[in-house]
Backbone as CSV, one residue per row, in Angstrom:
resi,resn,N_x,N_y,N_z,CA_x,CA_y,CA_z,C_x,C_y,C_z
1,MET,0.825,-1.308,0.135,-0.153,0.107,0.148,0.898,1.290,0.007
2,ASN,0.437,2.279,-0.882,1.245,3.402,-0.831,0.572,4.470,-0.198
3,TYR,1.104,4.695,1.119,0.325,5.731,2.151,0.157,6.827,1.658
4,LEU,1.054,7.504,0.870,0.869,8.784,0.185,-0.151,8.794,-0.807
5,ASP,-0.406,7.908,-1.658,-1.585,7.873,-2.545,-2.952,7.920,-1.775
6,TYR,-2.933,6.822,-0.782,-3.955,6.630,0.118,-4.346,8.031,0.793
7,TYR,-3.511,8.960,1.234,-3.665,9.954,1.869,-4.337,10.932,0.941
8,CYS,-3.703,11.141,-0.002,-4.198,12.120,-1.014,-5.500,11.804,-1.671
9,LYS,-5.838,10.580,-1.871,-7.143,10.189,-2.245,-8.206,10.564,-1.273
10,THR,-7.806,10.410,0.114,-8.678,10.436,1.300,-9.150,12.044,1.228
11,PHE,-7.921,12.951,1.074,-8.077,14.423,1.447,-8.258,15.078,0.149
12,GLY,-8.512,14.578,-1.065,-8.700,15.335,-2.319,-7.274,16.034,-2.865
13,LEU,-6.435,15.423,-2.596,-5.014,16.120,-3.245,-4.498,15.088,-4.536
14,ILE,-3.775,15.863,-5.154,-3.228,15.353,-6.414,-1.685,15.308,-6.392
15,ILE,-0.909,14.179,-6.708,0.353,14.050,-7.071,0.866,14.513,-8.337
16,SER,1.555,15.490,-8.438,2.117,15.951,-9.682,3.592,16.231,-9.635
17,GLU,4.298,15.152,-10.285,5.766,14.908,-10.179,6.156,14.976,-8.629
18,ASP,6.863,16.022,-8.368,7.093,16.073,-6.822,6.159,16.957,-6.057
19,LEU,5.231,17.648,-6.534,4.403,18.568,-5.631,2.971,17.864,-5.605
20,ILE,2.492,18.178,-4.348,1.106,17.797,-3.941,0.211,18.943,-3.871
21,ILE,-0.976,18.913,-4.804,-1.697,19.898,-5.312,-3.188,19.616,-4.716
22,ASP,-3.657,20.811,-3.957,-5.102,20.751,-3.527,-5.902,20.917,-4.678
23,GLU,-6.689,19.695,-4.728,-7.635,19.497,-6.007,-8.689,20.328,-6.048
24,MET,-9.252,21.045,-5.238,-10.226,22.081,-5.011,-9.834,23.536,-5.335
25,HIS,-8.595,23.776,-4.775,-8.230,25.274,-5.025,-6.938,25.303,-6.040
26,TRP,-6.580,24.119,-6.568,-5.364,24.124,-7.253,-4.303,24.877,-7.196
27,GLU,-3.821,24.780,-5.764,-2.489,25.249,-5.455,-1.759,24.166,-4.716
28,ALA,-0.453,24.366,-4.911,0.443,23.421,-4.340,0.391,23.466,-2.671
29,VAL,0.395,22.342,-1.918,0.325,22.553,-0.661,1.663,21.835,0.072
30,GLY,2.242,21.160,-0.725,3.359,20.385,-0.411,4.343,19.924,-1.491
31,ARG,5.268,19.342,-0.952,6.241,18.572,-2.022,6.772,17.408,-1.454
32,ILE,7.134,16.437,-2.255,7.932,15.184,-1.855,9.354,15.388,-2.019
33,VAL,9.879,15.085,-0.884,11.576,15.059,-0.717,12.177,13.826,-0.154
34,GLU,13.429,13.989,-0.290,14.129,12.838,0.144,14.019,11.469,-0.494
35,ASP,14.059,11.376,-1.752,13.648,9.843,-2.415,12.216,9.508,-2.209
36,LYS,11.461,10.394,-2.028,9.821,9.860,-1.727,9.752,9.423,-0.551
37,LYS,10.655,9.737,0.399,10.357,9.005,1.745,9.702,9.992,2.606
38,TYR,9.703,11.349,2.339,9.135,12.373,3.256,8.298,13.249,2.398
39,VAL,7.460,13.798,2.944,6.518,15.001,2.216,6.732,16.333,3.113
40,HIS,7.012,17.320,2.542,7.112,18.574,3.286,5.567,19.225,3.122
41,PHE,4.779,19.411,3.984,3.656,20.349,3.283,4.115,21.687,4.060
42,TYR,3.567,22.695,3.396,4.219,24.080,3.578,3.641,24.613,4.804
43,THR,2.514,24.237,5.349,1.995,24.792,6.635,2.662,24.123,7.735
44,GLN,3.657,23.239,7.679,4.406,22.490,8.690,5.669,22.667,8.578
45,PRO,6.527,22.912,9.672,7.965,23.284,9.770,8.927,22.103,9.287
46,ASN,8.287,21.052,9.566,9.374,19.699,9.198,8.633,18.826,8.376
47,PRO,9.395,17.943,7.474,8.791,17.017,6.624,8.296,15.894,7.398
48,ILE,7.309,15.349,6.940,6.440,14.128,7.388,7.067,12.921,6.823
49,LYS,7.316,11.822,7.302,7.489,10.506,6.997,6.313,9.823,6.309
50,THR,6.328,9.477,4.951,5.083,9.009,4.201,4.405,7.963,4.834
51,SER,5.017,6.895,5.812,4.440,6.003,6.408,3.384,6.510,7.587
52,ASP,3.792,7.751,7.927,3.031,8.458,9.093,1.774,9.006,8.650
53,LEU,1.712,8.972,7.400,0.472,9.707,6.845,-0.832,8.657,6.828
54,LEU,-0.494,7.482,7.092,-1.618,6.450,7.225,-2.530,6.734,8.344
55,LEU,-2.163,7.173,9.410,-3.041,7.336,10.578,-3.982,8.575,10.405
56,PRO,-3.672,9.853,10.092,-4.568,10.743,9.733,-5.458,10.286,8.756
57,ALA,-5.163,9.639,7.696,-6.132,9.160,6.454,-7.167,8.125,7.212
58,LEU,-6.550,7.356,8.083,-7.459,6.379,8.762,-8.784,6.847,9.664
59,GLU,-8.614,8.023,10.096,-9.655,8.630,10.781,-10.860,8.943,10.031
60,ASN,-10.630,9.105,8.547,-11.823,9.050,7.746,-12.416,7.766,7.366
61,PHE,-12.061,6.602,7.825,-12.215,5.324,7.307,-13.576,4.850,8.257
62,SER,-14.397,4.585,7.439,-15.712,4.180,8.020,-15.677,2.431,8.270
63,VAL,-16.006,2.317,9.670,-15.773,0.803,10.141,-17.369,0.198,9.881
64,HIS,-18.434,0.878,9.706,-19.787,0.444,9.618,-19.832,-0.440,8.371
């Protein structure tokens, strides 16, 4: 499972080369860094490891 793809699909983001784009506003909200192991969202001070993106995406997962 590609955590970054799942995260982007869950929150309406698009990956274009190394940029992460907000699908609704068509603006870059982050970029992929360090051999696709980390994502740097512009609103956060530090890059986030791509495997750490699974937990926020699972908050929207329906159990019913």
